[in-house]
N, C-alpha and C positions, 0 to 999 in steps of 0.2 A: 692549547697543545698538551698541557698536563693531563686534562681529562681524556683527550683522544688517545694518548699513549696508554693510559690506564685501561681504557676500553679494549686495547689490543692485548692486555694482560702483562704490560710492561710496568713494573714498579718505578715510580718517579720520586725525585727529591729536589728541593730547591737549590738553585745556583745563585750566588750573590749577584745583586743587580749590576748589570753591565760587565759581568765577569764570567769566566767559564769554570770557576772553582766553586765548591759547595758554600752555602751560606754559613755564617759563623756559628759556632757552638754557643750555647747559653753560657753565662759567666761561670757557673759551677763546673760544667764539663771542660771549659777552656782552662780554668785554673787548676783542676785536679789531674788533667791528662789521663783519665781512666779509659778503660776499654769500652767499646760499644755494648758488648755482652753484659747484660745485667744492669745497664744504665736505665734509671727510671724515666728518663726523658723520652725515649722512643715509644714505649707503650702509652705514655701520657700524651703523645701527639706532638712533641716538640722536634723540630728538624735538626737534631744534633747528630754528629758523627757521619756526615756526608751520606754516601750511598747506603750505609747501614740503616738509615731511617726511611729508605724508599718504600713506597706503598702504592697499592691500587685502590685504597679506601677513598671513596668519592667525598665523604664528609670531611675527611682530613685534608684532602687535596683542595677542596673549595675553601676551607678555612685558611690554609697557608697562602694561597694566591689571592684571595680576597683581601687579606691584610697587607700583602706585599705584591701588588700586581706587576712590579718591575722585575721581580725575580725571574731568572731563567729556569729552564727545565733540564734536569739530568735524568738519565735512564740507567738503572742498575743492570748492567749487561748479564751478569750471571743469573740472577733471578728471572730475567726476561728470556733466558736461553738465546741470547744474541752474541754473535761474534762480529765485531766491527773492524774492518781494515782501515786504519787511519793513515792516509798518505800525506806526507809533509812535502812542502816545497820551500824549505828554508835556504837562504843564501849562505851556505857554509862551504868550507873547503871539502872537496870530494876525497874520500880516503883511498888507500891503495886498492886495486881491483880485487885482491884476495879478501877484502873486508866488506865487499858490496853485497854478497849473497852468502851468508854463513853456511859453511859446509860444502860449498861448491867452488871449485877452482875454475876461474875464468881464463881460458887460454889466451895467450898473447895475440893470437890471430883475430880475436874478437875486437872490433873497433868500438871503443867506448867514447869516441869524440862526441861532445855535446851532452854527455850524461851529467845531470846537475841536481836531480831530486828523486824523491821516492816514486814519482810517476815513472821515471826511467828504470829504476832498479826493479820495480814490480813488473814492468813490461818485459824486462830482460828475463826475469824468472819465468814468467808465463811463456815467453818464446822458447826458452830452453825446454819447457815441458810440452810444447806444442799446443798451448792453450791461449785463448784471448785474455788480455789483461783485465782484471776486475774493475779497473778504473773506467772502462768502457762498457761495463755490464749494465745494459738498459733494462734488464729483467728484475733488478732489485733496487731497493731504496738507496739513493746516493744523495749526500748532502755536501754542498760546497761550503767551505769554511771561509771566514773573513780574511785569513792569511793566504788564501789561494790553494789550500790543500783540499782534500776530498775524503769524506767518510763513506765507506762502502759497507752498508749494513747487510748482514746475512743472519739467517736463522740456523741454529744448531740442529741439524736433522737427526742427530743421535744424542739426545740429552743425557744418556748414561755416561757419555764421554765428556769430561770437563777440561776446559782449556784455560791457561793462565794468560794474564796480560803481559805485554812486553813493549820495549821501546826499540826503535830501529838502530839506536846507537849502542845498545848493549853488547858486551863482548861474550855474554853467556847464552842468553835466549833472545833471538831476533829472527824475524822473517826475512827482512831485507833492510838495507840502509835507508833511513828516512821513511820507514814503514812501521808504524806502531800497530799493536794488536790490543783491542779492548774486549775483555771477556770476563771470566770469573774474577772477582776482587777488584773490579773497576766499573767505570760508568762512561757514558757517552753523552755529548751535548745534543739535545733534541733540536730538530729544525724549528725555525722562527725565533730562536733565542738570539737576543741582540746584545752586542758589546760595542764599545766605542770604535772598534775597528770595522764593524759591519754586522751583518745578520747571517746566521746559518740558514742557507736556503736549499730547499729540495731541488735536485737537478734531474730533469727528465720527467717522464709521465708516471713512473712507478712510485706508489705510495708505501708499499710494504716490502719487507725483506724476503728474498728468495732463500731456499735452502743453500747452505754453504756448498760450493762445488766440491766434488769428491777429490779432485786433484789438489785443491787448496787445503782441504782437511789433511791430506797426506803430507803436505809440506809443513803444516803446523806440527804434526807428529814428529816429522824428521828433525825439525828445528827445536824440539824440546818443549813445546807448548802444552803437550798433553799432561794433565795433572793425574788423572786416574780414569780407568774404565770400570764402571760398576755394573753388576748384573741388573737386569730390568726390575727385579723384585726389591732392590735396595732403594731406600729413599734418595731423592735427588741431591739433597744437602744433608748428609748424615752428620749431625752435631750431637753426639751422645753426651748426656749429662752424667753426673756421678751415679745417679740412681740406676743407670743402665749397665754399669760396668759388670754387675754380677752375671750378665748373660754372656760375657766374653770369657775366653779360656782363663781359668784361675792361675795356672802356672805362669802364663805369659805376664799377667799383671803383677805377680810376685816379683818378677824381674824388672818390669817397666815402671811400676808405680813409685818405687823409691827414687828413681831417676827423675820422674816427673815432679815429685815433691821437691827435689833440689832446685829444679827450675822455678817452680812456683814460689819457693822461699826467697828468691832473689827480689821479690817485691819490696822487702824491707830494707834492701841495700841498693839504692839507685846506681851506684858505681862501685867497681872493685869487687864484685861478687862472682866473677868468672862466669857470668851468665852465658856468653857465647859457647864456652867450653862445655858447660853443663847441658845446654840445649842440643849441642852437636852430639854429645855422648848419648843423650836420651833418644834422639832421632836416629842415630846410627844403630842403636840397639833395636829400636822399633822396626827399622828396615830389615834387620836380620830375622826378627821374630815373624814379620809378615812374609818374608821369602820362604821360611820353613813351614808356613801354614798355621802358626800358633795364634795369630791375630789377623783380622782383616786390615789391610793397609788403610782403607778409608777411616776405620775406627781409630787406628793408631795416629793418623794425621790429625784427626779432630782433637784427640787428647793432647797432642803436642801443641797445636794452636791454642787450645784453651790455657795450657800452662804458660806458654810464651806471652799470650796477650794479658794474662794476669800480672806477670812480672814486668813486661816492657810494652805496654799498649801503644806507646807513641812511635814504635818502629815496626809496624806490622809488616811492611814490605821486606825489611831485613830479616825479620823472624821467618817469613815464608821462604826466603832464599836459603837460610841456614837449614831449615827443615828439609827442603827439597834436596839439597846437596847431600846431607847426611843420610837421609833415607835411601837415596840412590846408592850411596857407597855401602851402606849396610845390607842392602838387597843383594849385593854381589857376594856376600858372605853369610849365607843362611845360618841362623843361630838355633841349634837343636837343643831341646831341653830334656831329652831322655835321661833318666837317672836323677833329675833334680827333684827336690821335695819342696 
């Protein structure tokens, strides 16, 4: 399955035998808790740092799974341009109706009797939009999970638009209760992967993902999943290094660089360095600079991630949330640099 996924252009990485989580890091990576960026293990072909090590390299893939045939297969969604709707069917208490579909008030006249899982909330969202539920979309790849859930795989039809992952229980970014989204910054378990609970099995006749339905893409935008829209001429994953900073507006960097340096300097102080405050201030400023046209938002975000990952590589998801919230807040107050030297 790893080879087949790679043939589709989907980078893959190993999952621990019998589990749906990535294989363990090497002792050095595990002990140092450093960021994936710059780690020598990845170019050396060691499967450290989860989906960051994902590859389509046939030689590397053969070496990994020949040595560990019991490993499962994970697919890095962002690099594969995949958006997977992960429908859960957990036996948990159903929340208040106002928390079932974020941003949508469900009128008391709507009968919710029997609603118990993500299958129901996704069907409700689809019905409200006059669309068929993705859970029954026979035109795309669907994978039944051992727990009774369903992964509905879609291809991002507009790769210049990037989407973030989410969980259905989130109070900030969620598509529907018990419906997770796997996209940039996440991975999905490939079919045929085996766990003690069972096997991830393809459902239906379709083997490949269809383009994400337009209405579902609009719902992802509405619910805050859109990370950025980049022009077609921009690289899909812009991660500018320090050598490229000279091409960005000089005045913007005179303001932003000292704030980024404060964030990076937190690497020497694991606790008590006001890291969150410093990252928030840098991201807020970056949002204002981007809103006024002094720097591209994609460039600013990449620099913020670089600084945050240098200082706190073990909390990538939290770093991303801080950046997202602060950039959004800063974007509402454009920062003009006229008159600054």
